C-alpha positions in Angstrom: -15.4 -16.5 -17.2 -12.2 -15.0 -15.7 -10.2 -16.2 -18.6 -12.6 -14.7 -21.1 -12.5 -11.3 -19.3 -8.7 -11.4 -19.1 -8.4 -12.1 -22.8 -10.9 -9.4 -23.6 -9.0 -6.8 -21.4 -5.7 -7.8 -23.0 -7.2 -7.5 -26.5 -8.6 -4.1 -25.7 -5.2 -3.1 -24.4 -3.5 -4.2 -27.6 -6.1 -2.3 -29.6 -6.2 1.0 -27.6 -3.0 1.6 -25.9 -0.4 1.7 -28.7 -2.7 3.7 -31.0 -1.3 7.1 -29.8 -0.5 9.1 -26.8 -2.2 8.0 -23.5 -5.8 9.2 -23.2 -9.2 7.9 -22.6 -8.1 4.5 -23.9 -6.1 4.0 -20.7 -9.2 4.6 -18.6 -11.2 2.1 -20.6 -8.5 -0.6 -20.3 -8.1 0.1 -16.5 -11.9 -0.5 -16.1 -11.6 -3.8 -18.1 -8.6 -4.9 -16.0 -10.6 -4.2 -12.8 -13.6 -6.1 -14.1 -11.4 -9.0 -15.2 -9.5 -9.2 -11.9 -12.6 -8.8 -9.6 -13.7 -12.0 -7.9 -16.9 -13.2 -6.4 -15.8 -12.3 -2.8 -16.8 -8.9 -1.5 -13.8 -6.5 -1.1 -13.0 -4.9 2.2 -13.4 -1.2 2.7 -9.6 -0.7 2.6 -9.3 -2.8 -0.5 -12.1 -0.9 -2.2 -10.6 2.4 -1.3 -7.2 1.5 -2.6 -8.7 0.2 -5.8 -10.7 3.4 -6.3 -7.5 5.5 -5.7 -5.7 3.3 -8.2 -8.4 4.0 -10.8 -8.3 7.7 -10.1 -4.6 7.6 -10.9 -5.4 5.9 -14.2 -7.8 8.8 -15.0 -4.8 11.1 -15.0 -4.0 9.8 -18.5 -7.1 11.4 -19.8 -6.6 14.7 -18.0 -2.9 15.5 -18.3 -0.6 15.6 -21.3 2.8 15.5 -19.5 4.1 12.0 -20.1 6.3 12.0 -16.9 3.2 12.7 -14.8 1.1 10.1 -16.5 3.8 7.4 -16.2 4.4 8.0 -12.5 0.6 7.9 -11.9 0.1 4.6 -13.8 3.0 3.0 -12.0 1.5 4.1 -8.7 -1.9 2.8 -9.8 -0.4 -0.7 -10.4 1.2 -0.7 -6.9 -2.1 0.4 -5.3 -4.1 -2.1 -7.2 -1.7 -4.9 -6.1 -2.1 -3.8 -2.5 -5.8 -3.6 -2.9 -5.9 -7.2 -4.1 -3.9 -8.5 -1.1 -5.3 -6.2 1.7 -2.3 -6.5 3.9 -2.1 -4.7 7.3 1.5 -5.0 8.7 4.5 -3.3 7.1 5.8 -6.5 5.7 2.4 -7.5 4.2 1.7 -4.1 2.8 5.2 -4.0 1.2 4.8 -7.5 -0.2 1.3 -6.8 -1.3 2.4 -3.7 -3.2 4.5 -5.9 -5.5 2.3 -9.0 -5.3 1.4 -8.8 -9.0 5.1 -9.4 -9.9 5.6 -12.0 -7.2 2.6 -14.1 -8.1 3.3 -14.1 -11.8 5.8 -16.9 -11.2 2.8 -19.1 -10.4 1.1 -18.4 -13.7 2.4 -21.5 -15.6 1.1 -23.9 -12.9 -2.2 -22.0 -12.9 -2.5 -22.2 -16.7 -1.9 -26.0 -16.6 -4.7 -26.4 -14.0 -7.1 -24.5 -16.3 -6.5 -26.5 -19.4 -9.6 -27.2 -21.5 -10.9 -30.7 -21.4 -11.3 -32.6 -24.7 -15.1 -32.3 -24.9 -15.0 -28.5 -24.5 -12.2 -28.2 -27.0 -14.3 -30.1 -29.5 -17.2 -27.7 -28.9 -15.0 -24.7 -29.5 -13.2 -26.0 -32.5 -16.0 -25.2 -35.1 -16.1 -21.6 -33.8 -12.4 -21.2 -34.1 -12.4 -22.6 -37.6 -15.3 -20.4 -38.6 -13.5 -17.3 -37.3 -10.4 -18.2 -39.3 -12.3 -18.7 -42.5 -14.2 -15.5 -41.9 -11.0 -13.5 -41.7 -9.7 -15.2 -44.9 -13.0 -14.2 -46.7 -13.4 -10.7 -45.3 -9.9 -9.4 -45.8 -9.8 -9.5 -49.6 -13.2 -7.8 -49.9 -12.1 -5.2 -47.3 -9.0 -4.4 -49.3 -11.1 -4.0 -52.5 -13.6 -1.7 -50.9 -10.8 0.3 -49.2 -9.1 1.0 -52.5 -12.3 1.5 -54.5 -14.0 4.2 -52.4 -12.3 7.2 -50.8 -15.1 7.8 -48.2 -14.9 4.2 -47.0 -11.1 4.5 -46.7 -11.5 7.7 -44.7 -14.0 5.9 -42.4 -11.5 3.1 -41.8 -8.6 5.6 -41.3 -10.5 7.3 -38.5 -10.5 4.1 -36.4 -7.4 2.8 -34.5 -6.2 -0.1 -36.6 -3.0 -2.2 -36.4 -0.2 -1.6 -38.9 2.9 -3.6 -39.6 5.0 -1.2 -37.5 2.5 -1.3 -34.6 2.4 -5.1 -34.3 5.3 -5.3 -31.8 3.7 -2.6 -29.7 0.3 -4.1 -29.7 1.7 -7.5 -28.8 3.6 -6.0 -25.9 0.5 -4.2 -24.7 -1.5 -7.5 -24.9 1.1 -9.3 -22.9 1.4 -6.6 -20.3 -2.3 -6.2 -19.7 -2.8 -10.0 -19.6 0.1 -10.3 -17.1 -1.4 -7.5 -14.9 -4.8 -9.3 -14.8 -3.3 -12.7 -14.1 -1.0 -11.2 -11.4 -4.0 -9.4 -9.7 -6.1 -12.6 -9.8 -3.4 -14.7 -8.3 -2.5 -12.1 -5.7 -6.1 -11.9 -4.6 -6.5 -15.7 -4.3 -3.2 -16.3 -2.5 -1.7 -13.1 -1.1 2.1 -13.4 -0.5 2.9 -13.6 3.3 6.2 -12.1 4.3 7.1 -11.3 7.9 10.3 -9.9 9.2 11.9 -12.4 11.6 12.1 -11.2 15.2 15.6 -10.5 16.6 17.4 -13.4 18.2 17.6 -11.6 21.5 16.7 -8.3 23.1 19.0 -5.4 22.4 20.3 -3.8 25.5 19.1 -0.3 26.5 22.5 1.3 26.1 23.0 -0.3 22.6 20.1 1.6 21.1 19.6 4.6 23.4 23.2 6.0 23.0 23.2 5.9 19.2 19.7 7.5 19.0 20.7 10.2 21.6 23.9 11.0 19.6 21.9 11.2 16.4 19.5 13.6 18.1 22.4 15.8 19.2 23.8 15.9 15.7 20.5 16.8 14.2 20.0 19.5 16.8 23.4 21.1 16.0 22.5 21.1 12.3 19.1 22.7 13.0 20.7 25.4 15.1 23.0 26.3 12.3 20.2 26.3 9.8 18.0 28.6 12.0 20.9 31.1 12.4 22.3 31.0 8.9 19.8 30.0 6.2 16.8 31.5 7.9 18.8 34.6 8.8 18.7 36.1 5.4 21.1 37.0 2.6 23.6 39.1 4.6 24.0 36.3 7.2 24.7 33.7 4.4 27.3 36.0 2.7 29.0 36.7 6.0 29.1 33.1 7.3 29.5 30.9 4.2 31.1 33.3 1.7 28.5 32.3 -0.9 25.6 34.0 -2.7 22.2 33.1 -1.5 21.4 31.1 -4.6 24.7 29.2 -4.3 24.1 28.4 -0.6 20.6 27.3 -1.4 21.8 24.9 -4.1 24.5 23.4 -1.9 23.5 20.2 -0.1 19.8 20.0 -1.0 20.1 16.4 -2.3 22.1 15.5 0.8 19.4 16.8 3.1 16.8 14.7 1.3 19.0 11.7 1.6 19.5 12.3 5.3 15.8 12.5 5.8 15.3 9.2 3.8 18.0 7.5 5.9 16.2 8.6 9.1 13.2 6.6 8.0 15.5 3.5 8.0 16.8 4.4 11.5 13.3 4.8 12.9 12.2 1.5 11.3 15.3 -0.4 12.7 14.9 1.2 16.2 11.2 0.3 16.3 11.9 -3.2 15.3 15.0 -4.1 17.2 15.2 -1.9 20.3 14.6 -3.9 23.4 11.9 -1.6 24.8 10.6 -4.2 27.2 9.9 -2.0 30.3 7.7 1.0 30.5 10.8 3.2 31.0 12.4 1.8 27.9 9.3 2.4 25.8 9.1 6.0 27.0 12.7 6.7 26.3 12.5 5.1 22.8 9.4 7.1 21.9 11.0 10.3 23.2 14.2 9.8 21.3 12.4 8.9 18.1 9.9 11.7 18.5 12.7 14.3 18.9 14.5 12.8 15.8 11.3 13.0 13.7 10.7 16.6 14.8 14.3 17.6 14.0 14.0 15.9 10.6 11.0 18.0 9.8 13.1 21.1 10.4 15.8 19.6 8.2 13.2 19.1 5.5 12.0 22.6 5.9 15.6 23.8 5.4 15.9 21.7 2.3 12.7 23.0 0.8 13.7 26.6 1.6 17.0 26.0 -0.1 15.2 24.7 -3.2 12.7 27.6 -3.1 15.6 30.1 -3.1 17.3 28.4 -5.9 14.1 28.3 -8.0 13.6 32.0 -7.4 17.1 32.6 -8.8 17.0 30.2 -11.7 13.4 29.3 -12.4 11.3 26.2 -12.1 12.0 22.9 -13.8 10.4 19.4 -13.7 13.3 18.0 -11.6 13.1 20.8 -9.1 9.3 20.6 -8.8 9.5 16.8 -8.4 12.2 17.3 -5.7 9.8 19.7 -4.0 7.1 17.1 -4.1 9.5 14.4 -2.7 10.4 16.7 0.2 6.7 17.4 1.1 5.9 13.7 0.9 8.8 12.9 3.3 7.5 15.6 5.7 4.0 13.9 5.5 5.5 10.5 6.4 7.3 12.0 9.4 4.1 13.6 10.6 2.4 10.2 10.4 5.2 8.7 12.4 4.8 11.4 15.1 1.1 10.7 15.2 1.7 6.9 15.5 4.2 7.5 18.3 1.7 9.4 20.3 -0.8 6.5 20.2 -0.8 3.2 22.0 -1.3 1.1 18.9 -0.2 2.0 15.4 -1.7 -0.8 13.3 -3.2 1.8 11.1 0.1 3.3 10.0 1.3 1.0 7.2 -1.9 1.1 5.2 -2.4 4.8 6.0 1.1 5.6 4.7 0.3 3.8 1.5 -3.0 5.7 1.0 -1.3 9.0 1.9 1.4 8.2 -0.8 -1.2 7.4 -3.4 -3.2 10.5 -2.5 -0.1 12.7 -2.6 0.7 11.5 -6.1 -2.9 12.0 -7.3 -2.8 15.6 -5.8 0.5 16.2 -7.5 -0.9 15.1 -10.9 -4.1 17.1 -10.5 -2.2 20.2 -9.5 -0.9 20.2 -13.1 2.9 20.3 -12.6 3.8 21.5 -16.2 1.4 24.4 -15.9 2.8 25.3 -12.4 6.3 25.3 -13.9 5.2 27.6 -16.8 3.3 29.9 -14.5 6.4 30.4 -12.2 8.7 30.9 -15.1 6.3 33.5 -16.7 6.0 35.3 -13.4 9.8 35.3 -13.1 10.0 36.8 -16.6 7.5 39.5 -15.6 9.6 40.4 -12.6 13.1 40.1 -13.9 12.9 39.9 -17.7 14.7 36.6 -17.8 13.2 33.5 -19.3 14.4 30.1 -20.7 12.3 29.7 -23.9 14.1 26.5 -25.0 13.1 24.8 -21.8 9.5 26.1 -22.0 9.4 24.6 -25.5 9.9 21.1 -23.9 6.8 21.4 -21.7 3.5 19.6 -22.5 0.1 20.9 -23.6 -0.6 21.3 -19.9 1.5 24.5 -19.9 -0.4 26.3 -22.7 -2.8 28.4 -20.5 0.2 29.8 -18.7 2.3 30.4 -21.8 -0.6 32.3 -23.3 0.4 35.2 -21.0 3.7 35.8 -22.9 3.9 38.4 -25.7 3.4 37.1 -29.2 7.1 36.7 -30.0 8.0 34.7 -26.9 4.7 32.7 -27.0 5.3 31.7 -30.6 8.8 30.4 -29.7 7.6 28.6 -26.6 4.7 26.9 -28.4 6.3 26.1 -31.8 7.0 22.5 -31.1 3.8 21.9 -29.3 1.8 23.5 -32.1 3.2 21.0 -34.6 2.6 18.0 -32.4 -1.0 19.0 -31.6 -1.7 19.5 -35.3 -1.1 15.8 -35.9 -4.1 13.4 -36.0 -4.8 11.4 -32.9 -7.1 8.4 -32.6 -10.1 8.6 -30.4 -8.4 6.4 -27.8 -5.9 9.3 -27.2 -8.7 11.8 -26.3 -7.3 14.0 -23.5 -8.7 17.0 -21.8 -5.5 19.0 -21.6 -4.7 18.5 -25.3 -8.2 19.4 -26.3 -8.0 22.7 -24.3 -4.6 23.4 -25.8 -5.8 22.9 -29.3 -8.8 25.2 -28.7 -6.5 27.9 -27.3 -4.0 27.6 -30.2 -6.9 27.8 -32.7 -8.2 30.9 -30.9 -4.8 32.5 -31.2 -4.6 31.7 -34.9 -8.0 33.3 -35.5 -7.0 36.3 -33.5 -3.8 36.8 -35.6 -5.9 36.8 -38.8 
């Protein structure tokens, strides 16, 4: 039964996914994948929640037109589905579970050999296979004759997603990917990968970890003091201290601050794992030093986000800048979770909660409609300053149409020219998408208004 469901899901993926832009077909295939990968055992609450969150991220394909948002959402859905199949709890098991689909695919050949059909069953299936082959040979010539003889019948066939010679590679790739996803999920659920970090050979002395953490706290504190007095002090303070304009100072070092915050996560993980906090005093000092480090890192992230906000005010919003904003907010959320874990006696909940928080953050980001937010901010900037980057707005997706409608006719026509041509093209039903449907309706309304 599992094999039949897996093949059915892969066939549906080959039929629906390459037919056009992502849409409702992605949602249908994700449901079939979930049905094929589900086993007889009852899932845990955590596994069911992760699976539901993964499906919600797949639904983004039917809601948003921005391909970058859809691709990130689908990649996150695969990771969450993999974690749901394994239901790990520790950091090591959650990390391994997130990529268990790829790890367990190496076992697929051995699994396939163990599921080979026996001779009697093969004999029972042989007539049906021969009949299907003969049926295709008989039906295809008549189908071609009817297709060329009647225009209405040809139009009916054209309205359905159908494979063409050029689409064969794409459909084959979709079949293989969906089948591999189902097989990986099934194998991960049956035998979750177990990876544990080996404990340190011996306890690390108090001075060996306390001194580095204390020095790092001092460095972060010095940086935070400078940020409070300079960046948060206003434009005049920046000009007097750094000799730069506010926008130039805002742009300077933003990526470095995000990198510093990311490296701090590695420091916290290493200190938690290897610091020899055996006594009560050691545990208190470790938590205090790491707590101060996390608090100061939140201020560093606030500085980075303020820099980016000032730069966006000066030069407008782009996808890269908005994604960087989202990354900064996600890092801040992680550090808040670390602070909460440090204030409790046990933090077994942290690994899985961090994974759920990450998936929820990505879903919230997608539902917030990034391309529309970018268009709204750029239109508002144009209303305030008269400056606008029409070529960049032309690269946005159909998600941005409601915001771009606020522009005057000349600018709106330039910003929507490329999108208008794309949306005028025929799409199969499997590409049905809420954002594109609303955009087409808005563009049609504009066309009627101009008449």
